[in-house]
C-alpha positions in Angstrom: 76.5 13.3 -10.6 79.1 11.1 -9.7 81.2 12.8 -6.9 84.4 11.6 -8.3 83.6 14.1 -11.4 84.1 17.3 -8.7 87.3 18.6 -8.9 88.6 20.5 -5.6 91.9 21.1 -6.7 91.0 25.4 -7.0 89.7 27.1 -4.3 86.0 26.3 -5.1 84.7 22.9 -6.3 84.1 22.7 -10.0 83.6 20.4 -12.9 85.5 19.8 -16.4 82.5 20.5 -18.7 82.7 20.8 -22.5 80.7 23.6 -24.2 81.7 24.6 -27.8 83.7 22.2 -28.3 86.5 23.1 -25.6 87.0 22.0 -21.9 85.6 25.0 -19.3 85.7 24.8 -15.9 82.4 25.1 -13.8 82.0 26.2 -10.3 79.2 24.0 -8.4 77.6 24.2 -5.2 77.6 20.9 -3.7 74.2 19.2 -2.2 73.3 16.0 -1.0 75.5 12.8 -1.5 74.1 9.3 -1.9 74.9 6.0 -3.5 74.0 5.6 -7.3 70.8 3.1 -8.0 72.2 -0.2 -7.2 75.7 0.9 -7.5 78.7 1.6 -5.4 79.6 4.8 -6.7 78.9 8.0 -4.4 76.7 11.0 -6.2 76.3 14.1 -5.3 73.6 17.0 -6.1 75.2 19.7 -7.7 73.9 23.5 -8.4 75.5 25.5 -10.9 75.2 23.5 -14.1 72.5 23.5 -16.9 70.4 20.5 -17.7 72.1 18.5 -20.0 75.7 20.1 -19.6 78.4 17.4 -20.7 80.7 16.9 -18.0 84.1 14.9 -17.9 84.2 11.6 -15.7 86.3 12.2 -12.5 89.2 9.6 -13.4 90.3 11.8 -16.5 93.0 14.3 -15.1 92.7 17.8 -14.8 92.4 19.3 -18.5 93.3 22.8 -19.1 90.5 25.3 -20.1 90.3 25.9 -23.6 91.4 22.4 -24.6 89.6 21.2 -28.1 87.7 18.3 -28.0 85.9 15.9 -30.5 83.4 13.1 -30.0 84.2 9.7 -31.2 82.3 6.3 -30.8 84.3 3.4 -29.0 83.7 0.3 -30.9 80.9 -1.6 -29.3 79.9 1.2 -27.3 76.0 2.0 -27.3 75.4 4.7 -25.1 79.0 6.3 -24.0 80.4 9.6 -25.7 84.0 10.2 -25.8 86.0 13.4 -26.1 89.4 12.9 -27.1 91.8 16.1 -26.6 95.1 16.4 -28.1 98.1 15.4 -25.6 95.6 13.5 -23.3 93.9 10.1 -22.9 90.1 10.0 -24.3 87.6 11.4 -21.5 84.3 9.6 -21.5 81.4 12.0 -20.7 78.2 11.9 -19.2 75.7 14.6 -19.5 74.5 16.0 -15.8 71.3 15.3 -14.4 
């Protein structure tokens, strides 16, 4: 996953994920880092997430656990789902590898 999705403002690294339509904070264990295929983004292997977990992008500010989200489709977007939370900017999400 993108290293930027890993948050470090708590004692242990975590990601903001979506479960049952709400934001949850999932503690992760960081592994090997590298560069994304053909890109310039740093990626990191993580332990502690189930396959297919929806993770909120790292450029979205911290959201409180329990914040409800709903999915919408951006005009012209093909594969990017968006979760929008009340009182916050829309948060693009990606499933964990």
